[in-house]
C-alpha positions in Angstrom: 134.0 114.6 64.3 133.0 117.7 66.1 130.4 117.7 69.0 128.0 119.6 66.9 128.0 117.2 64.0 127.5 114.3 66.4 124.3 115.7 67.7 122.6 115.3 64.3 123.5 111.7 64.0 120.3 109.7 63.5 119.7 107.2 66.3 119.0 104.3 63.9 122.7 104.1 63.2 123.5 103.7 66.9 120.7 102.0 68.7 118.6 98.8 68.1 115.4 99.4 66.0 113.0 98.8 68.9 114.8 101.4 71.0 114.7 103.9 68.3 111.0 103.3 67.7 110.1 104.0 71.3 112.2 107.2 71.2 110.6 108.3 67.8 107.1 107.6 69.3 108.1 110.2 72.0 109.5 112.7 69.4 113.2 112.0 70.1 114.9 111.4 66.8 118.6 112.4 67.2 121.4 112.2 69.7 120.8 115.8 70.9 117.3 114.9 71.8 118.5 112.0 73.9 121.1 114.1 75.6 118.5 116.7 76.6 116.2 114.0 77.9 118.8 112.0 79.9 118.1 110.7 82.5 114.8 111.8 83.9 112.7 112.3 80.8 114.0 109.1 79.3 113.0 107.1 82.3 109.5 108.5 82.2 108.9 107.7 78.5 106.1 105.2 77.9 107.7 101.9 76.6 111.2 102.7 77.7 112.1 100.5 80.6 115.4 100.2 82.4 116.8 97.6 79.9 116.3 100.0 77.0 117.5 102.9 79.1 120.7 100.9 79.8 121.2 100.2 76.1 120.9 104.0 75.4 123.3 104.8 78.3 125.9 102.3 77.1 126.1 103.8 73.5 125.6 107.4 74.2 126.8 108.0 77.7 129.7 105.6 78.1 131.1 105.5 81.6 127.9 106.9 83.1 125.5 104.7 85.1 122.5 106.4 86.5 120.7 104.7 89.3 117.1 105.7 89.6 115.5 106.1 93.0 112.8 103.6 93.9 109.4 105.0 94.2 107.1 103.2 96.6 103.4 103.4 96.2 101.4 103.7 99.4 99.7 100.5 100.5 95.9 100.7 100.1 94.2 100.3 103.3 90.5 99.8 104.1 89.3 102.2 106.7 88.0 100.8 109.9 89.4 97.3 109.1 91.5 95.5 111.7 92.7 93.1 109.0 95.0 95.7 107.4 98.6 94.5 107.7 97.5 91.0 108.6 96.2 90.0 105.1 97.1 91.4 101.7 95.5 94.6 100.6 93.4 92.8 97.9 92.1 90.3 100.3 91.2 92.9 102.9 89.4 94.9 100.2 87.5 91.8 99.0 86.5 91.0 102.6 85.3 94.6 103.1 83.1 94.2 100.1 81.5 91.3 101.9 81.1 93.3 105.0 83.9 91.7 107.0 86.2 94.2 108.8 87.5 92.3 111.9 89.1 89.0 112.6 86.1 88.1 114.8 83.7 88.6 111.9 86.0 86.6 109.7 86.3 83.4 111.9 82.5 83.3 112.3 82.3 82.6 108.5 82.9 79.1 107.1 85.6 79.1 104.4 83.2 77.9 101.8 80.9 80.9 102.5 83.9 83.3 101.9 84.0 82.1 98.3 80.5 83.6 97.8 82.0 87.1 98.3 82.5 88.9 94.9 86.2 89.0 93.9 87.1 86.3 96.4 88.7 83.2 95.0 90.8 80.2 96.1 94.1 82.1 96.4 92.5 84.5 98.9 90.9 81.7 100.7 94.2 79.9 101.1 95.8 83.0 102.4 93.1 83.2 105.1 93.1 79.6 105.9 96.8 79.8 106.5 96.4 82.5 109.1 92.9 82.0 110.6 92.1 78.3 110.1 95.4 76.4 110.5 93.8 73.3 111.9 91.5 72.9 108.8 94.5 72.8 106.4 
């Protein structure tokens, strides 16, 4: 089989149906399309995670093993809050919605009053109790 005839091979004869559906949804219907998209475009396709990427790689790129770089999202921080880094970002944001930006303001509140803050639930309260109210646990 020549290289050219291999590029027109339909993907359905090589890959599982769920992988070919994801590729077809992104207008990749033959081996040539996959080869053009490998590796960066394939990794950016909606619905194609690393598991499906590895299945494609095993069948169409034997011997190759692309390792994607990790991308780190910046941690959201609340401006003017001294609680950044001490508590999780979601907890700091919830406290900021309640007008609490410092540890001093936080310890003035009773734990039950913190639950009145919008978006503040038992999990966030446990996180705060663990750090700021260890004797009340």
